[in-house]
N, CA, C and O atoms as a Tripos MOL2 file, in Angstrom:
@<TRIPOS>MOLECULE
protein
  316   315    79     0     0
PROTEIN
NO_CHARGES

@<TRIPOS>ATOM
      1 N           0.8450   -1.1630    0.0000 N.3       1 MET1
      2 CA          0.0000    0.0000    0.0000 C.3       1 MET1
      3 C           0.9000    1.2390    0.0000 C.2       1 MET1
      4 O           1.8470    1.3360    0.7800 O.2       1 MET1
      5 N           0.5850    2.1780   -0.8860 N.am      2 LEU2
      6 CA          1.3480    3.4140   -0.9480 C.3       2 LEU2
      7 C           0.7750    4.4300    0.0320 C.2       2 LEU2
      8 O          -0.4390    4.5180    0.2150 O.2       2 LEU2
      9 N           1.6590    5.1890    0.6540 N.am      3 ILE3
     10 CA          1.2670    6.2330    1.5900 C.3       3 ILE3
     11 C           1.5730    7.5770    0.9450 C.2       3 ILE3
     12 O           2.6790    7.8030    0.4550 O.2       3 ILE3
     13 N           0.5980    8.4560    0.9490 N.am      4 VAL4
     14 CA          0.7660    9.7940    0.3880 C.3       4 VAL4
     15 C           1.5540   10.6450    1.3890 C.2       4 VAL4
     16 O           1.1900   10.7120    2.5630 O.2       4 VAL4
     17 N           2.6270   11.2950    0.9330 N.am      5 PRO5
     18 CA          3.4550   12.0730    1.8580 C.3       5 PRO5
     19 C           2.6700   13.1270    2.6470 C.2       5 PRO5
     20 O           3.0130   13.4230    3.7920 O.2       5 PRO5
     21 N           1.6340   13.6870    2.0510 N.am      6 THR6
     22 CA          0.8580   14.7100    2.7510 C.3       6 THR6
     23 C           0.0720   14.1340    3.9220 C.2       6 THR6
     24 O          -0.4390   14.8870    4.7510 O.2       6 THR6
     25 N          -0.0320   12.8020    4.0030 N.am      7 ASP7
     26 CA         -0.6910   12.1500    5.1350 C.3       7 ASP7
     27 C           0.2280   12.0250    6.3470 C.2       7 ASP7
     28 O          -0.2150   11.6500    7.4320 O.2       7 ASP7
     29 N           1.5040   12.3380    6.1570 N.am      8 LEU8
     30 CA          2.4960   12.2100    7.2290 C.3       8 LEU8
     31 C           2.9680   13.5820    7.6890 C.2       8 LEU8
     32 O           2.9190   14.5540    6.9350 O.2       8 LEU8
     33 N           3.4160   13.6460    8.9090 N.am      9 SER9
     34 CA          3.9800   14.8990    9.4260 C.3       9 SER9
     35 C           5.3560   15.1240    8.7970 C.2       9 SER9
     36 O           5.9820   14.1980    8.2810 O.2       9 SER9
     37 N           5.7990   16.3490    8.8540 N.am     10 GLU10
     38 CA          7.1270   16.7050    8.3600 C.3      10 GLU10
     39 C           8.1980   15.8920    9.0890 C.2      10 GLU10
     40 O           9.1710   15.4460    8.4800 O.2      10 GLU10
     41 N           8.0130   15.7050   10.3920 N.am     11 GLN11
     42 CA          8.9630   14.9450   11.2070 C.3      11 GLN11
     43 C           8.9990   13.4760   10.7750 C.2      11 GLN11
     44 O          10.0710   12.8730   10.7280 O.2      11 GLN11
     45 N           7.8500   12.9020   10.4630 N.am     12 ALA12
     46 CA          7.8010   11.5030   10.0260 C.3      12 ALA12
     47 C           8.5200   11.3220    8.6950 C.2      12 ALA12
     48 O           9.2530   10.3510    8.5080 O.2      12 ALA12
     49 N           8.3110   12.2520    7.7770 N.am     13 ILE13
     50 CA          8.9870   12.1790    6.4720 C.3      13 ILE13
     51 C          10.4920   12.2910    6.6560 C.2      13 ILE13
     52 O          11.2520   11.5440    6.0400 O.2      13 ILE13
     53 N          10.9240   13.2150    7.4970 N.am     14 GLU14
     54 CA         12.3630   13.3830    7.7390 C.3      14 GLU14
     55 C          12.9580   12.1330    8.3820 C.2      14 GLU14
     56 O          14.0670   11.7280    8.0350 O.2      14 GLU14
     57 N          12.2320   11.5220    9.3120 N.am     15 SER15
     58 CA         12.7200   10.3000    9.9590 C.3      15 SER15
     59 C          12.8510    9.1620    8.9510 C.2      15 SER15
     60 O          13.8410    8.4300    8.9660 O.2      15 SER15
     61 N          11.8570    9.0090    8.0740 N.am     16 LEU16
     62 CA         11.9390    7.9800    7.0280 C.3      16 LEU16
     63 C          13.1440    8.2290    6.1230 C.2      16 LEU16
     64 O          13.8820    7.3060    5.7780 O.2      16 LEU16
     65 N          13.3250    9.4880    5.7510 N.am     17 ALA17
     66 CA         14.4340    9.8320    4.8650 C.3      17 ALA17
     67 C          15.7740    9.5390    5.5330 C.2      17 ALA17
     68 O          16.6760    8.9840    4.9060 O.2      17 ALA17
     69 N          15.9000    9.9090    6.7880 N.am     18 LYS18
     70 CA         17.1660    9.7000    7.5050 C.3      18 LYS18
     71 C          17.4720    8.2080    7.6470 C.2      18 LYS18
     72 O          18.6110    7.7870    7.4480 O.2      18 LYS18
     73 N          16.4620    7.4090    7.9910 N.am     19 GLU19
     74 CA         16.6600    5.9560    8.0970 C.3      19 GLU19
     75 C          17.0950    5.3730    6.7640 C.2      19 GLU19
     76 O          17.9680    4.5060    6.7120 O.2      19 GLU19
     77 N          16.4850    5.8500    5.6840 N.am     20 TRP20
     78 CA         16.8100    5.3460    4.3490 C.3      20 TRP20
     79 C          18.2480    5.6930    3.9860 C.2      20 TRP20
     80 O          18.9780    4.8530    3.4600 O.2      20 TRP20
     81 N          18.6580    6.9390    4.2670 N.am     21 VAL21
     82 CA         20.0340    7.3590    3.9840 C.3      21 VAL21
     83 C          21.0130    6.5080    4.7790 C.2      21 VAL21
     84 O          22.0090    6.0380    4.2300 O.2      21 VAL21
     85 N          20.7440    6.3030    6.0600 N.am     22 ILE22
     86 CA         21.6350    5.4960    6.8990 C.3      22 ILE22
     87 C          21.7240    4.0670    6.3690 C.2      22 ILE22
     88 O          22.7930    3.4580    6.4000 O.2      22 ILE22
     89 N          20.6040    3.5310    5.8850 N.am     23 SER23
     90 CA         20.6220    2.1610    5.3590 C.3      23 SER23
     91 C          21.4670    2.0450    4.0980 C.2      23 SER23
     92 O          21.9460    0.9600    3.7710 O.2      23 SER23
     93 N          21.6520    3.1470    3.3920 N.am     24 LYS24
     94 CA         22.4420    3.1510    2.1600 C.3      24 LYS24
     95 C          23.9260    3.3930    2.4150 C.2      24 LYS24
     96 O          24.7330    3.2770    1.4920 O.2      24 LYS24
     97 N          24.2980    3.7250    3.6360 N.am     25 LEU25
     98 CA         25.7000    4.0350    3.9300 C.3      25 LEU25
     99 C          26.6350    2.8740    3.6470 C.2      25 LEU25
    100 O          27.7820    3.0890    3.2560 O.2      25 LEU25
    101 N          26.1700    1.6540    3.8370 N.am     26 SER26
    102 CA         27.0300    0.5030    3.5780 C.3      26 SER26
    103 C          27.2960    0.3300    2.0880 C.2      26 SER26
    104 O          28.1960   -0.4150    1.7010 O.2      26 SER26
    105 N          26.5120    1.0200    1.2430 N.am     27 ASP27
    106 CA         26.6860    0.9180   -0.2020 C.3      27 ASP27
    107 C          27.7460    1.8630   -0.7520 C.2      27 ASP27
    108 O          28.0440    1.8380   -1.9460 O.2      27 ASP27
    109 N          28.3150    2.6940    0.1140 N.am     28 THR28
    110 CA         29.2700    3.6810   -0.3720 C.3      28 THR28
    111 C          30.4650    3.7750    0.5800 C.2      28 THR28
    112 O          30.3590    3.4960    1.7740 O.2      28 THR28
    113 N          31.5740    4.1650    0.0260 N.am     29 GLU29
    114 CA         32.7640    4.3550    0.8520 C.3      29 GLU29
    115 C          32.9460    5.8230    1.1970 C.2      29 GLU29
    116 O          33.8430    6.1810    1.9600 O.2      29 GLU29
    117 N          32.1040    6.6610    0.6430 N.am     30 VAL30
    118 CA         32.1790    8.0960    0.8880 C.3      30 VAL30
    119 C          31.4800    8.4090    2.2100 C.2      30 VAL30
    120 O          30.4010    7.8850    2.4860 O.2      30 VAL30
    121 N          32.0890    9.2500    3.0120 N.am     31 ILE31
    122 CA         31.4440    9.6910    4.2500 C.3      31 ILE31
    123 C          30.4620   10.7990    3.8640 C.2      31 ILE31
    124 O          30.8710   11.8650    3.4050 O.2      31 ILE31
    125 N          29.1760   10.5440    4.0500 N.am     32 PRO32
    126 CA         28.1780   11.4950    3.5610 C.3      32 PRO32
    127 C          27.9610   12.6610    4.5220 C.2      32 PRO32
    128 O          28.3170   12.6100    5.6990 O.2      32 PRO32
    129 N          27.3790   13.6790    3.9830 N.am     33 GLU33
    130 CA         26.8610   14.7640    4.8000 C.3      33 GLU33
    131 C          25.4260   14.3550    5.1040 C.2      33 GLU33
    132 O          24.5240   14.6050    4.3050 O.2      33 GLU33
    133 N          25.2130   13.7300    6.2500 N.am     34 LEU34
    134 CA         23.9320   13.1160    6.5810 C.3      34 LEU34
    135 C          22.7680   14.0820    6.4400 C.2      34 LEU34
    136 O          21.7430   13.7280    5.8580 O.2      34 LEU34
    137 N          22.9060   15.2970    6.9600 N.am     35 ASP35
    138 CA         21.8160   16.2670    6.8740 C.3      35 ASP35
    139 C          21.5000   16.6210    5.4240 C.2      35 ASP35
    140 O          20.3360   16.7480    5.0440 O.2      35 ASP35
    141 N          22.5450   16.7780    4.6240 N.am     36 HIS36
    142 CA         22.3590   17.1250    3.2070 C.3      36 HIS36
    143 C          21.6610   15.9840    2.4630 C.2      36 HIS36
    144 O          20.7030   16.2200    1.7260 O.2      36 HIS36
    145 N          22.1310   14.7650    2.6500 N.am     37 TRP37
    146 CA         21.5210   13.6120    1.9850 C.3      37 TRP37
    147 C          20.0890   13.4020    2.4550 C.2      37 TRP37
    148 O          19.2160   13.0490    1.6620 O.2      37 TRP37
    149 N          19.8470   13.6170    3.7430 N.am     38 THR38
    150 CA         18.4940   13.4720    4.2710 C.3      38 THR38
    151 C          17.5620   14.4910    3.6230 C.2      38 THR38
    152 O          16.4400   14.1530    3.2450 O.2      38 THR38
    153 N          18.0190   15.7340    3.4920 N.am     39 GLN39
    154 CA         17.1740   16.7670    2.8700 C.3      39 GLN39
    155 C          16.9160   16.4420    1.4060 C.2      39 GLN39
    156 O          15.8060   16.6480    0.9150 O.2      39 GLN39
    157 N          17.9220   15.9370    0.7020 N.am     40 GLN40
    158 CA         17.7280   15.5340   -0.6940 C.3      40 GLN40
    159 C          16.6750   14.4340   -0.7910 C.2      40 GLN40
    160 O          15.8480   14.4380   -1.7020 O.2      40 GLN40
    161 N          16.7100   13.5010    0.1450 N.am     41 THR41
    162 CA         15.7490   12.3990    0.1580 C.3      41 THR41
    163 C          14.3470   12.9150    0.4690 C.2      41 THR41
    164 O          13.3780   12.4820   -0.1550 O.2      41 THR41
    165 N          14.2290   13.8320    1.4250 N.am     42 VAL42
    166 CA         12.9320   14.4510    1.7310 C.3      42 VAL42
    167 C          12.3850   15.1220    0.4710 C.2      42 VAL42
    168 O          11.2040   14.9800    0.1550 O.2      42 VAL42
    169 N          13.2310   15.8430   -0.2410 N.am     43 ASP43
    170 CA         12.8040   16.5130   -1.4750 C.3      43 ASP43
    171 C          12.3140   15.5070   -2.5150 C.2      43 ASP43
    172 O          11.3370   15.7650   -3.2190 O.2      43 ASP43
    173 N          12.9870   14.3640   -2.6110 N.am     44 LYS44
    174 CA         12.5690   13.3300   -3.5690 C.3      44 LYS44
    175 C          11.2310   12.7090   -3.1720 C.2      44 LYS44
    176 O          10.4270   12.3560   -4.0350 O.2      44 LYS44
    177 N          10.9970   12.5780   -1.8820 N.am     45 ILE45
    178 CA          9.7080   12.0590   -1.4120 C.3      45 ILE45
    179 C           8.6020   13.0520   -1.7710 C.2      45 ILE45
    180 O           7.5620   12.6630   -2.3040 O.2      45 ILE45
    181 N           8.8250   14.3130   -1.4820 N.am     46 LYS46
    182 CA          7.8150   15.3380   -1.7360 C.3      46 LYS46
    183 C           7.5350   15.5340   -3.2210 C.2      46 LYS46
    184 O           6.4150   15.8740   -3.6020 O.2      46 LYS46
    185 N           8.5510   15.3190   -4.0650 N.am     47 SER47
    186 CA          8.3650   15.4910   -5.5100 C.3      47 SER47
    187 C           7.7710   14.2470   -6.1680 C.2      47 SER47
    188 O           7.3740   14.2840   -7.3330 O.2      47 SER47
    189 N           7.7130   13.1510   -5.4180 N.am     48 GLY48
    190 CA          7.1720   11.9200   -5.9720 C.3      48 GLY48
    191 C           8.2130   11.0260   -6.6200 C.2      48 GLY48
    192 O           7.8760    9.9730   -7.1620 O.2      48 GLY48
    193 N           9.4700   11.4330   -6.5720 N.am     49 GLU49
    194 CA         10.5440   10.6130   -7.1370 C.3      49 GLU49
    195 C          10.7430    9.3430   -6.3130 C.2      49 GLU49
    196 O          11.0560    8.2860   -6.8610 O.2      49 GLU49
    197 N          10.5590    9.4490   -4.9940 N.am     50 LEU50
    198 CA         10.5660    8.2900   -4.1050 C.3      50 LEU50
    199 C           9.1730    8.1440   -3.5080 C.2      50 LEU50
    200 O           8.5650    9.1280   -3.0850 O.2      50 LEU50
    201 N           8.6750    6.9220   -3.4770 N.am     51 LEU51
    202 CA          7.3510    6.6380   -2.9380 C.3      51 LEU51
    203 C           7.4790    5.9480   -1.5890 C.2      51 LEU51
    204 O           8.4610    5.2580   -1.3160 O.2      51 LEU51
    205 N           6.4770    6.1460   -0.7610 N.am     52 ILE52
    206 CA          6.4440    5.5150    0.5590 C.3      52 ILE52
    207 C           5.4990    4.3300    0.4590 C.2      52 ILE52
    208 O           4.3120    4.4890    0.1750 O.2      52 ILE52
    209 N           6.0360    3.1490    0.6940 N.am     53 GLU53
    210 CA          5.2320    1.9280    0.6080 C.3      53 GLU53
    211 C           5.1960    1.2480    1.9700 C.2      53 GLU53
    212 O           6.2270    1.0750    2.6200 O.2      53 GLU53
    213 N           4.0030    0.8670    2.3870 N.am     54 PHE54
    214 CA          3.8320    0.1390    3.6320 C.3      54 PHE54
    215 C           3.6300   -1.3260    3.2990 C.2      54 PHE54
    216 O           2.6790   -1.6800    2.6020 O.2      54 PHE54
    217 N           4.5190   -2.1860    3.7920 N.am     55 GLY55
    218 CA          4.4010   -3.6230    3.5910 C.3      55 GLY55
    219 C           3.4800   -4.1950    4.6590 C.2      55 GLY55
    220 O           3.8530   -4.2830    5.8290 O.2      55 GLY55
    221 N           2.2890   -4.5780    4.2560 N.am     56 GLU56
    222 CA          1.3040   -5.0450    5.2250 C.3      56 GLU56
    223 C           1.7510   -6.3220    5.9380 C.2      56 GLU56
    224 O           1.5080   -6.4820    7.1340 O.2      56 GLU56
    225 N           2.3980   -7.2200    5.2150 N.am     57 GLU57
    226 CA          2.8710   -8.4620    5.8410 C.3      57 GLU57
    227 C           3.9540   -8.2060    6.8640 C.2      57 GLU57
    228 O           3.9110   -8.7340    7.9760 O.2      57 GLU57
    229 N           4.9290   -7.3900    6.4840 N.am     58 SER58
    230 CA          6.0730   -7.1290    7.3580 C.3      58 SER58
    231 C           5.8280   -5.9810    8.3330 C.2      58 SER58
    232 O           6.5890   -5.7840    9.2800 O.2      58 SER58
    233 N           4.7410   -5.2170    8.0870 N.am     59 GLN59
    234 CA          4.4300   -4.0530    8.9160 C.3      59 GLN59
    235 C           5.6060   -3.0710    8.9210 C.2      59 GLN59
    236 O           5.9420   -2.4830    9.9490 O.2      59 GLN59
    237 N           6.2210   -2.9110    7.7440 N.am     60 THR60
    238 CA          7.3960   -2.0710    7.5900 C.3      60 THR60
    239 C           7.1490   -1.0470    6.4860 C.2      60 THR60
    240 O           6.4330   -1.3160    5.5220 O.2      60 THR60
    241 N           7.7510    0.1270    6.6410 N.am     61 VAL61
    242 CA          7.6530    1.1770    5.6380 C.3      61 VAL61
    243 C           8.9450    1.2030    4.8360 C.2      61 VAL61
    244 O          10.0390    1.1240    5.3950 O.2      61 VAL61
    245 N           8.8060    1.3150    3.5160 N.am     62 TYR62
    246 CA          9.9530    1.3350    2.6120 C.3      62 TYR62
    247 C           9.8740    2.5680    1.7250 C.2      62 TYR62
    248 O           8.7830    3.0360    1.4000 O.2      62 TYR62
    249 N          11.0180    3.0890    1.3370 N.am     63 LEU63
    250 CA         11.0870    4.0990    0.2880 C.3      63 LEU63
    251 C          11.5230    3.3870   -0.9760 C.2      63 LEU63
    252 O          12.5170    2.6610   -0.9830 O.2      63 LEU63
    253 N          10.7670    3.6020   -2.0510 N.am     64 LYS64
    254 CA         11.0690    2.9370   -3.3160 C.3      64 LYS64
    255 C          10.8590    3.9030   -4.4700 C.2      64 LYS64
    256 O          10.1180    4.8800   -4.3590 O.2      64 LYS64
    257 N          11.5250    3.6100   -5.5750 N.am     65 THR65
    258 CA         11.2930    4.3790   -6.7950 C.3      65 THR65
    259 C           9.9990    3.8860   -7.4420 C.2      65 THR65
    260 O           9.4940    2.8140   -7.1100 O.2      65 THR65
    261 N           9.4810    4.6760   -8.3580 N.am     66 LYS66
    262 CA          8.2600    4.2760   -9.0720 C.3      66 LYS66
    263 C           8.4650    2.9470   -9.7970 C.2      66 LYS66
    264 O           7.5550    2.1200   -9.8470 O.2      66 LYS66
    265 N           9.6510    2.7420  -10.3540 N.am     67 ASP67
    266 CA          9.9510    1.4930  -11.0610 C.3      67 ASP67
    267 C           9.9010    0.2900  -10.1240 C.2      67 ASP67
    268 O           9.4710   -0.7930  -10.5210 O.2      67 ASP67
    269 N          10.3350    0.4780   -8.8920 N.am     68 GLU68
    270 CA         10.3600   -0.6270   -7.9290 C.3      68 GLU68
    271 C           8.9670   -1.0670   -7.4930 C.2      68 GLU68
    272 O           8.7920   -2.1960   -7.0340 O.2      68 GLU68
    273 N           7.9770   -0.1930   -7.6300 N.am     69 VAL69
    274 CA          6.6120   -0.5650   -7.2280 C.3      69 VAL69
    275 C           5.6690   -0.6240   -8.4290 C.2      69 VAL69
    276 O           4.4550   -0.7340   -8.2570 O.2      69 VAL69
    277 N           6.2220   -0.5500   -9.6490 N.am     70 ASN70
    278 CA          5.4080   -0.5620  -10.8670 C.3      70 ASN70
    279 C           4.2920    0.4630  -10.7960 C.2      70 ASN70
    280 O           3.1330    0.1590  -11.0780 O.2      70 ASN70
    281 N           4.6530    1.6840  -10.4160 N.am     71 TYR71
    282 CA          3.7040    2.7680  -10.2000 C.3      71 TYR71
    283 C           3.4050    3.4920  -11.5020 C.2      71 TYR71
    284 O           4.3120    3.8220  -12.2650 O.2      71 TYR71
    285 N           2.1350    3.7330  -11.7450 N.am     72 THR72
    286 CA          1.7380    4.6080  -12.8400 C.3      72 THR72
    287 C           0.7720    5.6220  -12.2790 C.2      72 THR72
    288 O          -0.2140    5.2590  -11.6370 O.2      72 THR72
    289 N           1.0430    6.8840  -12.5140 N.am     73 ASP73
    290 CA          0.1950    7.9600  -11.9870 C.3      73 ASP73
    291 C          -0.9770    8.1530  -12.9230 C.2      73 ASP73
    292 O          -0.8450    8.7560  -13.9880 O.2      73 ASP73
    293 N          -2.1300    7.6360  -12.5160 N.am     74 GLN74
    294 CA         -3.3390    7.7540  -13.3130 C.3      74 GLN74
    295 C          -4.3620    8.6280  -12.6310 C.2      74 GLN74
    296 O          -5.5300    8.6450  -13.0190 O.2      74 GLN74
    297 N          -3.9320    9.3570  -11.6130 N.am     75 GLY75
    298 CA         -4.8380   10.2300  -10.8980 C.3      75 GLY75
    299 C          -5.8340    9.4880  -10.0290 C.2      75 GLY75
    300 O          -6.8980   10.0140   -9.7010 O.2      75 GLY75
    301 N          -5.4810    8.2460   -9.6520 N.am     76 THR76
    302 CA         -6.3610    7.4500   -8.8180 C.3      76 THR76
    303 C          -5.6390    7.0480   -7.5510 C.2      76 THR76
    304 O          -4.4250    7.2140   -7.4410 O.2      76 THR76
    305 N          -6.3700    6.5320   -6.6140 N.am     77 ASN77
    306 CA         -5.7770    6.0370   -5.3830 C.3      77 ASN77
    307 C          -5.1260    4.7020   -5.6890 C.2      77 ASN77
    308 O          -5.8020    3.7800   -6.1470 O.2      77 ASN77
    309 N          -3.8200    4.5750   -5.4450 N.am     78 ASN78
    310 CA         -3.0470    3.3960   -5.8540 C.3      78 ASN78
    311 C          -2.8670    2.4000   -4.7240 C.2      78 ASN78
    312 O          -1.7610    1.8970   -4.5250 O.2      78 ASN78
    313 N          -3.9160    2.1020   -3.9850 N.am     79 GLU79
    314 CA         -3.8020    1.1210   -2.9040 C.3      79 GLU79
    315 C          -4.0440   -0.2510   -3.4530 C.2      79 GLU79
    316 O          -3.9960   -1.2310   -2.7100 O.2      79 GLU79
@<TRIPOS>BOND
     1     1     2 1
     2     2     3 1
     3     3     4 2
     4     3     5 am
     5     5     6 1
     6     6     7 1
     7     7     8 2
     8     7     9 am
     9     9    10 1
    10    10    11 1
    11    11    12 2
    12    11    13 am
    13    13    14 1
    14    14    15 1
    15    15    16 2
    16    15    17 am
    17    17    18 1
    18    18    19 1
    19    19    20 2
    20    19    21 am
    21    21    22 1
    22    22    23 1
    23    23    24 2
    24    23    25 am
    25    25    26 1
    26    26    27 1
    27    27    28 2
    28    27    29 am
    29    29    30 1
    30    30    31 1
    31    31    32 2
    32    31    33 am
    33    33    34 1
    34    34    35 1
    35    35    36 2
    36    35    37 am
    37    37    38 1
    38    38    39 1
    39    39    40 2
    40    39    41 am
    41    41    42 1
    42    42    43 1
    43    43    44 2
    44    43    45 am
    45    45    46 1
    46    46    47 1
    47    47    48 2
    48    47    49 am
    49    49    50 1
    50    50    51 1
    51    51    52 2
    52    51    53 am
    53    53    54 1
    54    54    55 1
    55    55    56 2
    56    55    57 am
    57    57    58 1
    58    58    59 1
    59    59    60 2
    60    59    61 am
    61    61    62 1
    62    62    63 1
    63    63    64 2
    64    63    65 am
    65    65    66 1
    66    66    67 1
    67    67    68 2
    68    67    69 am
    69    69    70 1
    70    70    71 1
    71    71    72 2
    72    71    73 am
    73    73    74 1
    74    74    75 1
    75    75    76 2
    76    75    77 am
    77    77    78 1
    78    78    79 1
    79    79    80 2
    80    79    81 am
    81    81    82 1
    82    82    83 1
    83    83    84 2
    84    83    85 am
    85    85    86 1
    86    86    87 1
    87    87    88 2
    88    87    89 am
    89    89    90 1
    90    90    91 1
    91    91    92 2
    92    91    93 am
    93    93    94 1
    94    94    95 1
    95    95    96 2
    96    95    97 am
    97    97    98 1
    98    98    99 1
    99    99   100 2
   100    99   101 am
   101   101   102 1
   102   102   103 1
   103   103   104 2
   104   103   105 am
   105   105   106 1
   106   106   107 1
   107   107   108 2
   108   107   109 am
   109   109   110 1
   110   110   111 1
   111   111   112 2
   112   111   113 am
   113   113   114 1
   114   114   115 1
   115   115   116 2
   116   115   117 am
   117   117   118 1
   118   118   119 1
   119   119   120 2
   120   119   121 am
   121   121   122 1
   122   122   123 1
   123   123   124 2
   124   123   125 am
   125   125   126 1
   126   126   127 1
   127   127   128 2
   128   127   129 am
   129   129   130 1
   130   130   131 1
   131   131   132 2
   132   131   133 am
   133   133   134 1
   134   134   135 1
   135   135   136 2
   136   135   137 am
   137   137   138 1
   138   138   139 1
   139   139   140 2
   140   139   141 am
   141   141   142 1
   142   142   143 1
   143   143   144 2
   144   143   145 am
   145   145   146 1
   146   146   147 1
   147   147   148 2
   148   147   149 am
   149   149   150 1
   150   150   151 1
   151   151   152 2
   152   151   153 am
   153   153   154 1
   154   154   155 1
   155   155   156 2
   156   155   157 am
   157   157   158 1
   158   158   159 1
   159   159   160 2
   160   159   161 am
   161   161   162 1
   162   162   163 1
   163   163   164 2
   164   163   165 am
   165   165   166 1
   166   166   167 1
   167   167   168 2
   168   167   169 am
   169   169   170 1
   170   170   171 1
   171   171   172 2
   172   171   173 am
   173   173   174 1
   174   174   175 1
   175   175   176 2
   176   175   177 am
   177   177   178 1
   178   178   179 1
   179   179   180 2
   180   179   181 am
   181   181   182 1
   182   182   183 1
   183   183   184 2
   184   183   185 am
   185   185   186 1
   186   186   187 1
   187   187   188 2
   188   187   189 am
   189   189   190 1
   190   190   191 1
   191   191   192 2
   192   191   193 am
   193   193   194 1
   194   194   195 1
   195   195   196 2
   196   195   197 am
   197   197   198 1
   198   198   199 1
   199   199   200 2
   200   199   201 am
   201   201   202 1
   202   202   203 1
   203   203   204 2
   204   203   205 am
   205   205   206 1
   206   206   207 1
   207   207   208 2
   208   207   209 am
   209   209   210 1
   210   210   211 1
   211   211   212 2
   212   211   213 am
   213   213   214 1
   214   214   215 1
   215   215   216 2
   216   215   217 am
   217   217   218 1
   218   218   219 1
   219   219   220 2
   220   219   221 am
   221   221   222 1
   222   222   223 1
   223   223   224 2
   224   223   225 am
   225   225   226 1
   226   226   227 1
   227   227   228 2
   228   227   229 am
   229   229   230 1
   230   230   231 1
   231   231   232 2
   232   231   233 am
   233   233   234 1
   234   234   235 1
   235   235   236 2
   236   235   237 am
   237   237   238 1
   238   238   239 1
   239   239   240 2
   240   239   241 am
   241   241   242 1
   242   242   243 1
   243   243   244 2
   244   243   245 am
   245   245   246 1
   246   246   247 1
   247   247   248 2
   248   247   249 am
   249   249   250 1
   250   250   251 1
   251   251   252 2
   252   251   253 am
   253   253   254 1
   254   254   255 1
   255   255   256 2
   256   255   257 am
   257   257   258 1
   258   258   259 1
   259   259   260 2
   260   259   261 am
   261   261   262 1
   262   262   263 1
   263   263   264 2
   264   263   265 am
   265   265   266 1
   266   266   267 1
   267   267   268 2
   268   267   269 am
   269   269   270 1
   270   270   271 1
   271   271   272 2
   272   271   273 am
   273   273   274 1
   274   274   275 1
   275   275   276 2
   276   275   277 am
   277   277   278 1
   278   278   279 1
   279   279   280 2
   280   279   281 am
   281   281   282 1
   282   282   283 1
   283   283   284 2
   284   283   285 am
   285   285   286 1
   286   286   287 1
   287   287   288 2
   288   287   289 am
   289   289   290 1
   290   290   291 1
   291   291   292 2
   292   291   293 am
   293   293   294 1
   294   294   295 1
   295   295   296 2
   296   295   297 am
   297   297   298 1
   298   298   299 1
   299   299   300 2
   300   299   301 am
   301   301   302 1
   302   302   303 1
   303   303   304 2
   304   303   305 am
   305   305   306 1
   306   306   307 1
   307   307   308 2
   308   307   309 am
   309   309   310 1
   310   310   311 1
   311   311   312 2
   312   311   313 am
   313   313   314 1
   314   314   315 1
   315   315   316 2
@<TRIPOS>SUBSTRUCTURE
     1 MET1         2 RESIDUE 1 A MET
     2 LEU2         6 RESIDUE 1 A LEU
     3 ILE3        10 RESIDUE 1 A ILE
     4 VAL4        14 RESIDUE 1 A VAL
     5 PRO5        18 RESIDUE 1 A PRO
     6 THR6        22 RESIDUE 1 A THR
     7 ASP7        26 RESIDUE 1 A ASP
     8 LEU8        30 RESIDUE 1 A LEU
     9 SER9        34 RESIDUE 1 A SER
    10 GLU10       38 RESIDUE 1 A GLU
    11 GLN11       42 RESIDUE 1 A GLN
    12 ALA12       46 RESIDUE 1 A ALA
    13 ILE13       50 RESIDUE 1 A ILE
    14 GLU14       54 RESIDUE 1 A GLU
    15 SER15       58 RESIDUE 1 A SER
    16 LEU16       62 RESIDUE 1 A LEU
    17 ALA17       66 RESIDUE 1 A ALA
    18 LYS18       70 RESIDUE 1 A LYS
    19 GLU19       74 RESIDUE 1 A GLU
    20 TRP20       78 RESIDUE 1 A TRP
    21 VAL21       82 RESIDUE 1 A VAL
    22 ILE22       86 RESIDUE 1 A ILE
    23 SER23       90 RESIDUE 1 A SER
    24 LYS24       94 RESIDUE 1 A LYS
    25 LEU25       98 RESIDUE 1 A LEU
    26 SER26      102 RESIDUE 1 A SER
    27 ASP27      106 RESIDUE 1 A ASP
    28 THR28      110 RESIDUE 1 A THR
    29 GLU29      114 RESIDUE 1 A GLU
    30 VAL30      118 RESIDUE 1 A VAL
    31 ILE31      122 RESIDUE 1 A ILE
    32 PRO32      126 RESIDUE 1 A PRO
    33 GLU33      130 RESIDUE 1 A GLU
    34 LEU34      134 RESIDUE 1 A LEU
    35 ASP35      138 RESIDUE 1 A ASP
    36 HIS36      142 RESIDUE 1 A HIS
    37 TRP37      146 RESIDUE 1 A TRP
    38 THR38      150 RESIDUE 1 A THR
    39 GLN39      154 RESIDUE 1 A GLN
    40 GLN40      158 RESIDUE 1 A GLN
    41 THR41      162 RESIDUE 1 A THR
    42 VAL42      166 RESIDUE 1 A VAL
    43 ASP43      170 RESIDUE 1 A ASP
    44 LYS44      174 RESIDUE 1 A LYS
    45 ILE45      178 RESIDUE 1 A ILE
    46 LYS46      182 RESIDUE 1 A LYS
    47 SER47      186 RESIDUE 1 A SER
    48 GLY48      190 RESIDUE 1 A GLY
    49 GLU49      194 RESIDUE 1 A GLU
    50 LEU50      198 RESIDUE 1 A LEU
    51 LEU51      202 RESIDUE 1 A LEU
    52 ILE52      206 RESIDUE 1 A ILE
    53 GLU53      210 RESIDUE 1 A GLU
    54 PHE54      214 RESIDUE 1 A PHE
    55 GLY55      218 RESIDUE 1 A GLY
    56 GLU56      222 RESIDUE 1 A GLU
    57 GLU57      226 RESIDUE 1 A GLU
    58 SER58      230 RESIDUE 1 A SER
    59 GLN59      234 RESIDUE 1 A GLN
    60 THR60      238 RESIDUE 1 A THR
    61 VAL61      242 RESIDUE 1 A VAL
    62 TYR62      246 RESIDUE 1 A TYR
    63 LEU63      250 RESIDUE 1 A LEU
    64 LYS64      254 RESIDUE 1 A LYS
    65 THR65      258 RESIDUE 1 A THR
    66 LYS66      262 RESIDUE 1 A LYS
    67 ASP67      266 RESIDUE 1 A ASP
    68 GLU68      270 RESIDUE 1 A GLU
    69 VAL69      274 RESIDUE 1 A VAL
    70 ASN70      278 RESIDUE 1 A ASN
    71 TYR71      282 RESIDUE 1 A TYR
    72 THR72      286 RESIDUE 1 A THR
    73 ASP73      290 RESIDUE 1 A ASP
    74 GLN74      294 RESIDUE 1 A GLN
    75 GLY75      298 RESIDUE 1 A GLY
    76 THR76      302 RESIDUE 1 A THR
    77 ASN77      306 RESIDUE 1 A ASN
    78 ASN78      310 RESIDUE 1 A ASN
    79 GLU79      314 RESIDUE 1 A GLU
């Protein structure tokens, strides 16, 4: 199930973004600017570049690209 970013508080979006950035740290050898990367991720969530998906089975929230969730914006509720 996809979650619309406007349904979440600013703090919740930032927390999701920060967790996602931290989870990606093992993928890079570069020491990131955590605040900068987190803000970039928040911007991607708000622009729709990254989607918030709730896994009902795992009861976990994931950030994914549109390609990862086979998303097509048809102006409908994508649950």
